[in-house]
N, C-alpha and C positions, 0 to 999 in steps of 0.2 A: 504493500500500500504506500501511497505517496500523499503528503500534505503540502499544499501550495498556499502561500500567503499572497493575496492579491493587492496590488496598488490601485489607487483610485482611477488610474487611466487604463486599467485592463480588467474591469469587472463585468464586461459584457458576457463573458462565458458564464459567470455566476447567474446573471439575469436570464440568459438562455436556458440554463439548467432549471431554474425555478419554473419557467414557462413549460418546460418539457414534462415536469412532474404532473401537471394538470391538463395537458393539451387535449386529452380525450375525455375529460371529466365534465359532464354537462351541468353539474351543480356549482362549479367554481367560476368566479369572475375575478379579473385582474384589477380590481378597483384601487388597490393601494400600491400598485407596482411603481407608479411615478414617485411616490414618497420614498419607497425603498431605493429606487434608482438614485434619487437626490442624495440620500444618506450614504450609499455605497461610494458615490463619486465625490463625497465630502463637499457638496454644494449647499447642503441644508444648514440652517442657522444652528441647530443642535450640535453640529460637528465642530463648531468653533470652540466649544467648551468640553469636547469629548475626545477620548482615545478610541479609535475605530480600527478594527483589523478583520477584513473579510477573509474567509478561509474556505478552501475546497479540498475534499478528500477524493482520491482516485484509487480505484481497484481495477487492476488489469488495464490500466490506461483509460478507464472510463470514469466519469464523475459519478459519485454515489452519495455525496453529502456536501452540503454547504451551510455555513453559519457565519454571522458577523459578531465578533466579540466587541464589547463596548464598556467603557467606564466614563460616566458623566461626572463632571466636577461637583455637582450638588448631591450626588449619591455615590461618592467615591469609595464607599465601603463594600460595594457589590460589583462583581464582574458579571456582566450580562451576556448571555447567549441569545442573540437576536436573529430574526429572519432565518430560522432553522428550517431546512428541508432535507429529506432523505428518501432514497428510492426503495429501501426495504428494511426489514427488521434484523439486519446483520449486526450482531453484537460486537464482532471484532472491529469493524470499521468505526462503530460508535465509541468503543473503548480507546481506539487509536486517536480519535478526535478528542476525547476527554483527557487523555494524557497531556495533550498540548494545552488544553484549557487549564488544567490544574497547575502546570508549570508556569503559565502566564500569571495566574493568581498568586502563586508563591513569589514570583519575581516582584510583583507589585505590593506584596504584603497584604493581600486581600483575603478575607476568610469566609466570604459568602459568594455563592455563584447562583444567579437566577436563570431561568429559562421560561420563555413565553412572554416576557416583557420586551417590547421593541423600543428600547431607549427611554421612552416615556409612555405613560398610559394613554396619552392622546394619539400615539402611533400604533397602539394595539397591545392587548394583554390577553394571554390565555391561548391554549390549544383547544380545539374542539374535542369534546369527550362524550358526545352522544349525537343521535339523529344525523348520522352520516348520509342518510338517504334523502335528506331535505335540502332545499336550495340554501345557499349561503346568502345571508342578507348583507347589505352594504355596511362596511366598517367592522364586520365581525370575522373571526378567524374561521378558516376551513383547512383541514389537513387529514391525512390518513390516520386511523386509530393507533397504528404501531408507534407513532411519535410518543404517546403517553407511556407505552410499555417501556421504551428505551430509557426514559428519564426516571420513572418510578423504580424500575429494576436496578438501576445504577445506584440508587440510594437517596435520590432527591426527595425532600419532603413535599407533599402535595398541598396546594392551595386551591380550594374548590370555589368555582364561580357559577352563577346561574343567571339565566334570563327568563323573562315572563312574557306571556302573550295573552291578548284578550280580543274577543269578537266585538267590534264596535257596534254591531246591530243591537246588542243587548246591554251595552255599557251605560252605567249611570254612576255618577259620583256618590260615594257612600255618605251623603250629607243631607240633612233636612233643610228646608227653605230658610228657616230662621238663621241657622249657622252660616249657610251660604251667603245670605244677605249681609251678615256681619263681616264676613271675610272680604266681600266685594267693597264694602264701605271703608274697610281699614287699609286695604292694599290696592295699588294701581299696577296693572300689568300693561306693558307696551312692547311693540315690535322694535327690533333694532333699526337704526338708521344707517344704511350703508353709505350715505353721503359723507359721513364722518366715521369711516370704518376704524381708524386708529383709536378714536375715543371709545368706541364700543368695545373694541378688542381689549383696551386697557381695563375697562370695567369687568369684562369677562375674566381676564387674567387675575385681576385683584381678588375677585370673589372666589375663584378657583383656589388661589393660594391661601386664602383664609379658611375656606370651607373644608379643604381636604388635608390640612396640615398634619393630621394624625393618621391619614389613610395609608395602608400598606402599599408600598412601591411608589407613593406620590412624593415628588419633590418640587420645589418652587419653580414655576415657569417664568420665562422672561417674555416681555411683550413682543420682542422681535420674532420669537419662535411661534407664538400664537398668530401673529400677523401673517407670517408665512403660510400657515395652514389655512387661514381664512382666504388669503389670496389664491391659494391652490384650488380652492373649491368655490370661489365666489361666483363663478358662472353657473353653478348649479343651485346654490343657496339663494333663497329669497329672504327679505327682511323678516317675514313672519316665522322663519325657522329658528331665529334666536330671539327669545323672549326674556325681558327683564321685569322682575317684580320690584316695586318701589314702595317704601314706607316714608311718608312725609317728604316726598320727592327725592329720596335717597335710594339708589339701587341696593337691594339687600339679597338678591338671588337671581338666578337665571335658569332657563331651560333651553337646551339645544335639541331640536327634533328635525327630522327631514323624511321625505318619501324614500322608499327603498328603490334607489336608482338601478339596482341590479335587475329589476323587472324590465328595464329598457335595454339591457345589454345582452348581446349574443355570446355564445361560447367562444372563448379565445379573443374576445373583444376587450381592448384596453379602455380604461376611462379616458375620455378625450372629447374632442369637438363633436364627434358623432353622438355621444351620450348627451351633450349639452343641447344639441339641436333636437334630439328626440324628446328631451325634457320640456322644451319650449312648445313642441308640436303635439306631443302625446302624453303629457303628464297626467291627464285624466284616466289613462289606462293603468296607472299604478294603483294596486289594491291594498298595499301595506305601507304604513309609516312607522318610524322608529323614534322613540324617546331615548336619545343617546346619552344625555348627561343632564344632571340637575345639581346645582350648588346653592346653598343658602348660608349666609353669614352665621357664625355660631350663635350670636345673641338673638337671631331671629328664627332659629330652628324650633320646631314645635309651637309656632305661633300662628300657623295658618298660611304662611307665605307660600309654602309648597302647594297647598291646596288651591290658592289663587292662580298659580301657574297651570295646574291641571284643569281648572275650570275654564281658563282662557283658551288653552290648547284644545280642549274638548269642543268649544264653540267653533274653532277654526277647522276642525277635522271631522266632525261627527257625520256629515253627509257626503264626505269625499272618499273615505277609505273603509275597507271592510275589516282590516286587522291592524292592531297596534302591537309592536314588539318592543321590549325594553332592551337597553344595552346590558352588559354584564354587571352583576352585583356580587360582591364577595359573600360567600355563603355564611360567614360568621358575622356579617353586618346585619344584625337583627332588625334595626330600625328601618333600613331600606327594604329588607326582605318582607317584613310585616306589612309595609306599605304596598309592596308588590302583590302580596297575597290578598290584600283587601280590594285592589282595583282590577287585578288580572283574573282571567278565568282559569289559567293553569301555569304551572312552572314549565318553562319551555326547554331550551337547549342548555346543556351543561358544558363548562369549560374548566380547564385546569392550568395553573401556573406552577412553577417549581422553584424550590430554594434548597441549596446544598450548603451546609456549613463544613468548612475544611480547616 
């Protein structure tokens, strides 16, 4: 076996290998490929504050595994295994790869190794761990089941995540009219204004950093990094997709939601201008939307602010979509899970991330 460390100017083979893994899979879509490409080529803002090392493993001169090792300055106690792909459940090639990972961790004096986190939670967290026969929704992981076997059998500790799904036809907020009226009077919800995207991104970043300060795998974001992501997807997003809840004219929380753009994409189609045009012309054909992320300032949690966001989002979406899917939620985050259990019809897909202490 051979291990090759790639430089930023020769990562095309890595990208081609990732595409080859899923080329015949009708459930997979390449929606995050452009973000991965930008990171591999060290063009992304996150790379300015990170150590990045793309790796490929070859067996009999054929690529069988790829991954990018990363250490971010704001979470420099963890060596991350990101953008991992593998052709089979070959333990020897995985162990060969892990030997290199462990040596890099030792060199850097790092005692924790993660897998399933792609540099930051905003770029992806978790390997798919159920429902391999269902379509991949936009922004969520898709992978063969043996990825989980490789990491768990090596000795990584498992971190479970879950998403929720609900049928919009039967959906109602679990609130009586009196409580709903009180929430509407107390909080104001507004759509983002993309005329001043930098201001809105600043608010989003600020609330994120305050709301998720104690969240596993979360570290402080910089405005330049979030601005880059918004710019990458601004041709798909509408102002209604980013909602802010205000108390006394002060933003205290947000909700990011969007249609499942994968419903417009064909097999092996990359996210690009074709998807943007389809979204402008045929957005009414999308049957699912996703509540991707919600954040509330700590002092306004459990005050009804999050319910104000759900109420406003429900008014926007109730006659346009058939299904709502949540983003991933940490299984031990009982506050978020309990909320999911109340508004959703079922627990949906499961995901797993991994952490190894060395």
